N, C-alpha and C positions, 0 to 999 in steps of 0.2 A: 315676457322673456322666459324661456325654459332654462332650467338649471342643467348643467352638464353633469353626467354621471361618470365617474372614473372608477375603474376596478382597482382594488387594492392588491398589491403583490404580497401574497401570503407565503412566499418562498424565502423570505429573509431569515437568515440564520440556519437554514437547512443546507445539507451538503448537496453538491451537484449530483444528479442522478440521471442515468440513461438506461432504461429497460432493466432496472434492478442493480446495475453497476453503480457503485458509489465512489466519488472522489478520484483518487489516483488510479483506481482499477480501470477507468475509461482509457487512460493513457496506456496501461499495460495491454488492454485489449487491442488498441490500435497498433502497438508494437508487435503483437502476435500476428495480426493480419498482414502487416507489411513484411515481417520476416518469413511468413509462409509463402507469400507471393514471390519474394526474392529467392527462397529456396526452390520453388517450382521453376523459376527462370533459370537458375543455375543447373538444375537437373536437366532441363530441356536443352540448354546450350551444350552441356556435356555429352549430349547424344542419347540420353535415356529415352526409351519409348514413351509415348504419351499414355499408353495403357498401364504403364508402371508409375510414371511420375505423377499423374493426376490423382489416382487413389492414395498414393503415399502422402502427397501434399494435403489432400483433403482430410485424411486420417490424422496426420500430425496437427493440422490447423484445428480440427474439431477437438482433439485432445487438449490443446493449449487453451482454447476458448472455454472448455468445461472447467479446466483448472482455475482460470481467472474468475469465472462466475462462482465457483466453490469458495475461493479465497475471499471474494467480496461478501458472500453470505456469512462466512465464518468470522472474519475480522472486522468488517464494517469500515467506517471512514478512518478511524484512528488506530484500530486494533493491530494492524501490521507494524506500524511505527512503535506501538507499545511493546509488541513482541520482540522486535529487534533491540529496543532499549532494555528490556528485561534480561536479554541474553548478555548484555554488556555490564550489567550491575554485578558487583562482587557479592559473594555470599556472606563474607565477613570482612571486617577491617581489623588488621592485626597491628598492635603496637608493642614493640619489644622493650620500651623504656617508659618511665613515668615523667620524663622531662616536659612533654607537651602539657600535661595536666598541672605540673608544679608551676610552670611559667605563666599560667593563666592569671590575668589581672583580677583582683578581688571584686571589681564592680561588675564583671561578667558572670561571676559565680553567685548563684542564688543561695541564700541561707534559709534553712528551714527553721522556723521558730515559733 
């Protein structure tokens, strides 16, 4: 009786990747493609010539795709979330009174000895 050989999934713990795009940037790329197609449809329905609507949609779509790929390379899987979190962090915490420190219980305060 021959033993069965199973291939091991070596992608466990890695981010989802599609042609260099990582994690949430795949969704951003899909949103760019859909919005470009909708924009082209709106331009065509409004009566704009195909000779004007097609290059403008392709140009805008190409620019958006290049921006998404650039952001994916620059920030990676978690970098964009870290960037937005860093913007929300205060530079300093201000305390105008000592009440907060005086009311600390003694068992939380370490003594140096």
